[in-house]
VEXLUMTI-989076 format. One record per atom (N, C-alpha, C): x, z, y; residue in three letters; atom name. Coordinates in Angstrom, 3 decimals, always signed. Layout:
X,Z,Y,ALA,CA
...
END
This chain:
+80.336,+77.306,+139.228,MET,N
+81.160,+77.441,+137.981,MET,CA
+80.844,+78.768,+137.367,MET,C
+80.508,+78.737,+136.041,ALA,N
+80.217,+79.989,+135.394,ALA,CA
+81.488,+80.786,+135.098,ALA,C
+81.307,+82.076,+135.211,ARG,N
+82.506,+82.928,+134.948,ARG,CA
+82.540,+83.336,+133.484,ARG,C
+83.705,+83.211,+132.847,LYS,N
+83.809,+83.591,+131.489,LYS,CA
+83.730,+85.123,+131.378,LYS,C
+83.093,+85.644,+130.348,PRO,N
+83.081,+87.091,+130.197,PRO,CA
+84.451,+87.586,+129.728,PRO,C
+84.821,+88.714,+130.332,SER,N
+86.140,+89.211,+129.986,SER,CA
+86.052,+89.852,+128.619,SER,C
+87.215,+89.932,+127.980,ILE,N
+87.290,+90.558,+126.639,ILE,CA
+87.589,+92.036,+126.847,ILE,C
+86.790,+92.823,+126.082,LYS,N
+86.949,+94.263,+126.222,LYS,CA
+88.287,+94.722,+125.521,LYS,C
+89.027,+95.556,+126.139,ASN,N
+90.267,+96.054,+125.602,ASN,CA
+89.890,+97.102,+124.566,ASN,C
+90.095,+96.739,+123.268,ALA,N
+89.762,+97.726,+122.147,ALA,CA
+90.600,+98.999,+122.249,ALA,C
+91.806,+98.938,+122.853,GLY,N
+92.704,+100.052,+122.890,GLY,CA
+92.087,+101.226,+123.787,GLY,C
+91.126,+100.899,+124.601,SER,N
+90.549,+101.957,+125.434,SER,CA
+89.436,+102.755,+124.692,SER,C
+89.019,+102.285,+123.512,ALA,N
+87.993,+103.004,+122.739,ALA,CA
+88.627,+104.109,+121.876,ALA,C
+87.978,+105.253,+121.919,ALA,N
+88.551,+106.455,+121.266,ALA,CA
+88.746,+106.129,+119.703,ALA,C
+87.766,+105.471,+119.128,ILE,N
+87.835,+105.116,+117.681,ILE,CA
+89.100,+104.238,+117.365,ILE,C
+89.398,+103.383,+118.278,TYR,N
+90.609,+102.524,+118.102,TYR,CA
+91.858,+103.407,+118.178,TYR,C
+91.888,+104.253,+119.196,ARG,N
+93.037,+105.068,+119.349,ARG,CA
+93.254,+106.035,+118.173,ARG,C
+92.154,+106.554,+117.705,ASP,N
+92.263,+107.486,+116.538,ASP,CA
+92.671,+106.774,+115.269,ASP,C
+92.179,+105.571,+115.118,THR,N
+92.570,+104.769,+113.907,THR,CA
+94.048,+104.377,+114.078,THR,C
+94.484,+103.964,+115.180,GLU,N
+95.890,+103.683,+115.444,GLU,CA
+96.784,+104.925,+115.186,GLU,C
+96.333,+106.073,+115.653,ARG,N
+97.123,+107.275,+115.392,ARG,CA
+97.199,+107.583,+113.867,ARG,C
+96.091,+107.362,+113.150,LEU,N
+96.106,+107.584,+111.750,LEU,CA
+97.100,+106.654,+111.061,LEU,C
+97.102,+105.376,+111.568,MET,N
+97.982,+104.413,+110.963,MET,CA
+99.494,+104.858,+111.196,MET,C
+99.778,+105.408,+112.361,LEU,N
+101.172,+105.836,+112.676,LEU,CA
+101.475,+106.998,+111.741,LEU,C
+100.585,+107.944,+111.512,ASP,N
+100.863,+109.051,+110.626,ASP,CA
+101.039,+108.486,+109.170,ASP,C
+100.258,+107.495,+108.801,CYS,N
+100.429,+106.894,+107.457,CYS,CA
+101.740,+106.202,+107.351,CYS,C
+102.142,+105.515,+108.397,LEU,N
+103.463,+104.838,+108.328,LEU,CA
+104.640,+105.815,+108.154,LEU,C
+104.579,+106.983,+108.756,LYS,N
+105.569,+107.994,+108.580,LYS,CA
+105.573,+108.485,+107.172,LYS,C
+104.366,+108.612,+106.525,MET,N
+104.251,+109.053,+105.162,MET,CA
+104.785,+107.957,+104.227,MET,C
+104.481,+106.681,+104.539,VAL,N
+104.870,+105.581,+103.675,VAL,CA
+106.398,+105.369,+103.646,VAL,C
+107.023,+105.717,+104.800,GLU,N
+108.480,+105.634,+104.833,GLU,CA
+109.183,+106.543,+103.851,GLU,C
+108.560,+107.597,+103.472,ARG,N
+109.163,+108.518,+102.456,ARG,CA
+108.710,+108.247,+101.035,ARG,C
+107.809,+107.301,+100.857,SER,N
+107.214,+107.133,+99.532,SER,CA
+108.290,+106.574,+98.577,SER,C
+108.151,+106.929,+97.282,PRO,N
+109.134,+106.456,+96.304,PRO,CA
+108.915,+104.949,+96.062,PRO,C
+109.888,+104.390,+95.377,ASN,N
+109.899,+102.920,+95.145,ASN,CA
+109.056,+102.512,+93.936,ASN,C
+108.273,+103.375,+93.437,SER,N
+107.363,+103.154,+92.371,SER,CA
+106.403,+101.982,+92.776,SER,C
+106.236,+100.993,+91.907,VAL,N
+105.474,+99.825,+92.253,VAL,CA
+104.029,+100.195,+92.587,VAL,C
+103.473,+101.056,+91.850,GLY,N
+101.999,+101.472,+92.108,GLY,CA
+101.847,+102.138,+93.399,GLY,C
+102.784,+103.110,+93.715,VAL,N
+102.671,+103.875,+94.999,VAL,CA
+102.934,+102.892,+96.133,VAL,C
+103.902,+102.043,+96.035,ARG,N
+104.147,+101.001,+97.068,ARG,CA
+102.944,+100.127,+97.284,ARG,C
+102.310,+99.646,+96.312,GLN,N
+101.142,+98.750,+96.401,GLN,CA
+99.993,+99.535,+97.114,GLN,C
+99.755,+100.775,+96.744,LEU,N
+98.737,+101.579,+97.324,LEU,CA
+99.004,+101.779,+98.800,LEU,C
+100.311,+102.074,+99.146,CYS,N
+100.713,+102.292,+100.522,CYS,CA
+100.507,+100.978,+101.347,CYS,C
+100.828,+99.861,+100.763,LYS,N
+100.610,+98.607,+101.449,LYS,CA
+99.241,+98.335,+101.710,LYS,C
+98.349,+98.608,+100.712,ARG,N
+96.840,+98.431,+100.858,ARG,CA
+96.322,+99.369,+101.978,ARG,C
+96.860,+100.550,+102.026,LEU,N
+96.458,+101.532,+103.037,LEU,CA
+96.738,+101.027,+104.413,LEU,C
+97.974,+100.596,+104.654,ILE,N
+98.411,+100.090,+105.989,ILE,CA
+97.700,+98.768,+106.307,ILE,C
+97.601,+97.871,+105.430,ASP,N
+96.873,+96.619,+105.608,ASP,CA
+95.478,+96.820,+106.060,ASP,C
+94.741,+97.780,+105.372,THR,N
+93.328,+98.100,+105.625,THR,CA
+93.221,+98.696,+107.055,THR,C
+94.075,+99.554,+107.409,LEU,N
+94.053,+100.116,+108.799,LEU,CA
+94.293,+99.089,+109.801,LEU,C
+95.291,+98.160,+109.558,LEU,N
+95.438,+97.055,+110.529,LEU,CA
+94.226,+96.217,+110.655,LEU,C
+93.599,+95.875,+109.560,ASP,N
+92.368,+95.088,+109.546,ASP,CA
+91.265,+95.801,+110.308,ASP,C
+91.232,+97.070,+110.160,ASN,N
+90.178,+97.884,+110.876,ASN,CA
+90.398,+97.880,+112.429,ASN,C
+91.645,+97.822,+112.868,LEU,N
+91.872,+97.691,+114.280,LEU,CA
+91.314,+96.355,+114.807,LEU,C
+91.436,+95.319,+114.008,THR,N
+90.853,+94.042,+114.392,THR,CA
+89.373,+94.083,+114.380,THR,C
+88.819,+94.746,+113.359,ILE,N
+87.309,+94.805,+113.296,ILE,CA
+86.778,+95.643,+114.464,ILE,C
+87.450,+96.634,+114.953,ILE,N
+87.029,+97.403,+116.093,ILE,CA
+86.936,+96.496,+117.300,ILE,C
+88.028,+95.702,+117.489,GLY,N
+88.048,+94.794,+118.611,GLY,CA
+86.968,+93.798,+118.538,GLY,C
+86.698,+93.184,+117.420,LEU,N
+85.638,+92.296,+117.211,LEU,CA
+84.254,+92.898,+117.574,LEU,C
+84.026,+94.052,+117.017,ALA,N
+82.737,+94.767,+117.192,ALA,CA
+82.488,+95.082,+118.675,ALA,C
+83.594,+95.566,+119.337,LEU,N
+83.444,+95.922,+120.766,LEU,CA
+83.051,+94.715,+121.614,LEU,C
+83.512,+93.555,+121.211,ASN,N
+83.270,+92.375,+122.000,ASN,CA
+82.083,+91.516,+121.508,ASN,C
+81.440,+91.976,+120.474,GLU,N
+80.279,+91.230,+119.917,GLU,CA
+79.029,+91.460,+120.714,GLU,C
+78.376,+90.424,+121.123,LYS,N
+77.154,+90.553,+121.913,LYS,CA
+75.925,+90.616,+121.022,LYS,C
+75.948,+89.922,+119.877,ASP,N
+74.836,+89.986,+119.014,ASP,CA
+74.757,+91.298,+118.246,ASP,C
+73.680,+92.084,+118.384,VAL,N
+73.542,+93.340,+117.818,VAL,CA
+73.689,+93.422,+116.312,VAL,C
+73.092,+92.492,+115.623,GLN,N
+73.090,+92.395,+114.181,GLN,CA
+74.567,+92.185,+113.732,GLN,C
+75.226,+91.277,+114.382,SER,N
+76.611,+91.068,+113.989,SER,CA
+77.546,+92.265,+114.268,SER,C
+77.215,+92.895,+115.388,LYS,N
+77.977,+94.158,+115.701,LYS,CA
+77.707,+95.233,+114.604,LYS,C
+76.503,+95.356,+114.118,LEU,N
+76.250,+96.281,+113.076,LEU,CA
+77.040,+95.920,+111.778,LEU,C
+77.114,+94.630,+111.477,GLU,N
+77.813,+94.193,+110.317,GLU,CA
+79.332,+94.574,+110.438,GLU,C
+79.880,+94.395,+111.608,TYR,N
+81.303,+94.792,+111.891,TYR,CA
+81.452,+96.316,+111.631,TYR,C
+80.523,+97.085,+112.295,ILE,N
+80.546,+98.534,+112.175,ILE,CA
+80.498,+98.963,+110.694,ILE,C
+79.537,+98.366,+109.945,ASN,N
+79.414,+98.735,+108.514,ASN,CA
+80.645,+98.352,+107.747,ASN,C
+81.238,+97.202,+108.071,SER,N
+82.418,+96.785,+107.432,SER,CA
+83.581,+97.772,+107.717,SER,C
+83.645,+98.192,+109.010,PHE,N
+84.653,+99.163,+109.383,PHE,CA
+84.485,+100.489,+108.529,PHE,C
+83.284,+100.927,+108.478,TYR,N
+83.003,+102.142,+107.733,TYR,CA
+83.408,+102.018,+106.247,TYR,C
+83.061,+100.936,+105.616,LEU,N
+83.401,+100.697,+104.241,LEU,CA
+84.914,+100.603,+104.035,LEU,C
+85.568,+99.960,+104.948,GLN,N
+87.035,+99.863,+104.861,GLN,CA
+87.704,+101.251,+105.119,GLN,C
+87.086,+102.016,+105.860,MET,N
+87.654,+103.389,+106.080,MET,CA
+87.417,+104.264,+104.849,MET,C
+86.395,+103.934,+104.054,ARG,N
+86.239,+104.590,+102.693,ARG,CA
+87.421,+104.227,+101.834,ARG,C
+87.872,+103.008,+101.911,THR,N
+88.996,+102.569,+101.118,THR,CA
+90.295,+103.351,+101.594,THR,C
+90.431,+103.502,+102.894,VAL,N
+91.583,+104.238,+103.442,VAL,CA
+91.565,+105.690,+102.873,VAL,C
+90.360,+106.285,+102.921,LYS,N
+90.238,+107.638,+102.487,LYS,CA
+90.596,+107.729,+100.984,LYS,C
+90.138,+106.751,+100.225,THR,N
+90.390,+106.732,+98.798,THR,CA
+91.926,+106.615,+98.571,THR,C
+92.569,+105.743,+99.274,CYS,N
+94.031,+105.574,+99.114,CYS,CA
+94.748,+106.886,+99.481,CYS,C
+94.340,+107.574,+100.514,ILE,N
+95.025,+108.807,+100.946,ILE,CA
+94.776,+109.920,+99.869,ILE,C
+93.524,+110.006,+99.399,ASP,N
+93.181,+110.996,+98.342,ASP,CA
+93.994,+110.718,+97.080,ASP,C
+94.105,+109.418,+96.724,THR,N
+94.883,+109.053,+95.547,THR,CA
+96.363,+109.427,+95.681,THR,C
+96.897,+109.115,+96.844,LEU,N
+98.278,+109.413,+97.079,LEU,CA
+98.523,+110.949,+97.066,LEU,C
+97.581,+111.708,+97.577,LYS,N
+97.718,+113.165,+97.549,LYS,CA
+97.636,+113.693,+96.102,LYS,C
+96.631,+113.147,+95.329,GLU,N
+96.582,+113.558,+93.916,GLU,CA
+97.907,+113.158,+93.157,GLU,C
+98.425,+112.026,+93.391,TRP,N
+99.650,+111.578,+92.764,TRP,CA
+100.809,+112.564,+93.176,TRP,C
+100.811,+112.985,+94.483,SER,N
+101.839,+113.884,+94.923,SER,CA
+101.739,+115.265,+94.212,SER,C
+100.465,+115.725,+94.016,ASN,N
+100.258,+117.002,+93.354,ASN,CA
+100.747,+116.977,+91.855,ASN,C
+100.699,+115.811,+91.242,ARG,N
+101.159,+115.638,+89.852,ARG,CA
+102.595,+115.249,+89.664,ARG,C
+103.231,+114.882,+90.723,SER,N
+104.551,+114.403,+90.700,SER,CA
+105.580,+115.361,+91.234,SER,C
+106.854,+115.170,+90.970,THR,N
+107.900,+115.968,+91.480,THR,CA
+108.270,+115.407,+92.948,THR,C
+107.816,+114.222,+93.222,THR,N
+108.039,+113.568,+94.554,THR,CA
+106.766,+113.721,+95.356,THR,C
+106.876,+114.243,+96.547,ARG,N
+105.769,+114.434,+97.477,ARG,CA
+105.633,+113.184,+98.437,ARG,C
+104.567,+112.531,+98.361,VAL,N
+104.214,+111.461,+99.285,VAL,CA
+103.514,+112.060,+100.433,VAL,C
+102.507,+112.860,+100.123,ILE,N
+101.745,+113.595,+101.165,ILE,CA
+101.926,+115.062,+100.900,ILE,C
+102.368,+115.720,+101.919,SER,N
+102.642,+117.203,+101.797,SER,CA
+101.328,+117.961,+102.023,SER,C
+101.336,+119.264,+101.636,ASN,N
+100.176,+120.036,+101.825,ASN,CA
+99.955,+120.360,+103.398,ASN,C
+100.964,+120.185,+104.134,ARG,N
+100.873,+120.314,+105.623,ARG,CA
+100.227,+119.047,+106.231,ARG,C
+100.522,+117.895,+105.683,GLN,N
+100.068,+116.602,+106.235,GLN,CA
+98.586,+116.425,+105.892,GLN,C
+98.149,+116.798,+104.708,MET,N
+96.816,+116.487,+104.329,MET,CA
+95.722,+116.997,+105.239,MET,C
+95.745,+118.208,+105.823,PRO,N
+94.774,+118.603,+106.833,PRO,CA
+94.723,+117.698,+108.052,PRO,C
+95.868,+117.189,+108.417,ARG,N
+95.879,+116.239,+109.595,ARG,CA
+95.175,+114.960,+109.216,ARG,C
+95.490,+114.430,+108.028,PHE,N
+94.753,+113.208,+107.531,PHE,CA
+93.295,+113.486,+107.514,PHE,C
+92.928,+114.601,+106.942,ALA,N
+91.500,+114.897,+106.755,ALA,CA
+90.800,+115.032,+108.129,ALA,C
+91.421,+115.642,+109.028,GLU,N
+90.833,+115.766,+110.419,GLU,CA
+90.714,+114.415,+111.077,GLU,C
+91.724,+113.614,+110.994,SER,N
+91.624,+112.206,+111.544,SER,CA
+90.503,+111.417,+110.894,SER,C
+90.463,+111.496,+109.618,LEU,N
+89.364,+110.703,+108.941,LEU,CA
+87.998,+111.187,+109.296,LEU,C
+87.848,+112.570,+109.382,GLU,N
+86.534,+113.135,+109.755,GLU,CA
+86.103,+112.657,+111.174,GLU,C
+87.079,+112.676,+112.075,SER,N
+86.783,+112.221,+113.465,SER,CA
+86.398,+110.745,+113.526,SER,C
+87.152,+109.954,+112.800,ILE,N
+86.843,+108.468,+112.736,ILE,CA
+85.507,+108.241,+112.138,ILE,C
+85.206,+108.878,+111.046,PHE,N
+83.890,+108.619,+110.380,PHE,CA
+82.765,+109.101,+111.294,PHE,C
+82.963,+110.185,+111.954,GLU,N
+81.920,+110.709,+112.926,GLU,CA
+81.729,+109.753,+114.039,GLU,C
+82.823,+109.198,+114.619,GLN,N
+82.658,+108.257,+115.713,GLN,CA
+82.019,+106.929,+115.192,GLN,C
+82.350,+106.458,+114.011,ALA,N
+81.709,+105.285,+113.450,ALA,CA
+80.244,+105.479,+113.247,ALA,C
+79.869,+106.674,+112.781,GLN,N
+78.431,+106.933,+112.547,GLN,CA
+77.664,+106.926,+113.854,GLN,C
+78.279,+107.555,+114.862,LYS,N
+77.589,+107.576,+116.244,LYS,CA
+77.475,+106.194,+116.809,LYS,C
+78.522,+105.356,+116.614,TRP,N
+78.520,+104.055,+117.108,TRP,CA
+77.444,+103.226,+116.370,TRP,C
+77.303,+103.443,+115.084,ARG,N
+76.287,+102.727,+114.316,ARG,CA
+74.924,+103.122,+114.796,ARG,C
+74.677,+104.411,+115.001,VAL,N
+73.286,+104.882,+115.457,VAL,CA
+73.047,+104.296,+116.828,VAL,C
+73.954,+104.351,+117.779,ARG,N
+73.755,+103.760,+119.092,ARG,CA
+73.403,+102.283,+119.024,ARG,C
+74.081,+101.594,+118.128,THR,N
+73.849,+100.145,+117.987,THR,CA
+72.432,+99.888,+117.315,THR,C
+72.108,+100.714,+116.371,LEU,N
+70.755,+100.588,+115.805,LEU,CA
+69.686,+100.849,+116.799,LEU,C
+69.891,+101.834,+117.697,GLU,N
+68.914,+102.099,+118.775,GLU,CA
+68.817,+100.960,+119.670,GLU,C
+69.993,+100.323,+119.935,GLN,N
+70.026,+99.222,+120.834,GLN,CA
+69.205,+97.996,+120.153,GLN,C
+69.393,+97.894,+118.916,GLN,N
+68.716,+96.802,+118.154,GLN,CA
+67.149,+97.085,+118.179,GLN,C
+66.811,+98.351,+117.992,ASN,N
+65.387,+98.658,+117.924,ASN,CA
+64.703,+98.591,+119.315,ASN,C
+65.438,+98.676,+120.365,SER,N
+64.861,+98.615,+121.692,SER,CA
+64.606,+97.189,+122.138,SER,C
+65.125,+96.278,+121.368,HIS,N
+64.890,+94.828,+121.761,HIS,CA
+63.708,+94.239,+121.095,HIS,C
END
């Protein structure tokens, strides 16, 4: 009887944990956001995209086909660009408004998290490309 391959636990990957931590920080920020329709929609898009990215990480970690794995990693990277744009837009809105959505103290933490996640995604992509080229 053939043994079924086990599913890798995405939560054990540093990129997953860092994305999850960024989402928790974003949730704290969203809780304080004003009821403005535009800000609320942007916050919803931010959280939805981060949740989708957690799924993409799990799919990529468990993908055996290297080309499909690369597509997941590229999708993750592009979605994280959307996250960065949402955060940058909310910060810019905060700077122009009397209501702070993202404080000057929070922004460096967001920037640090994003930088770490992008760096890990890039390394993951390079390793996967090397794996693809070795076959």
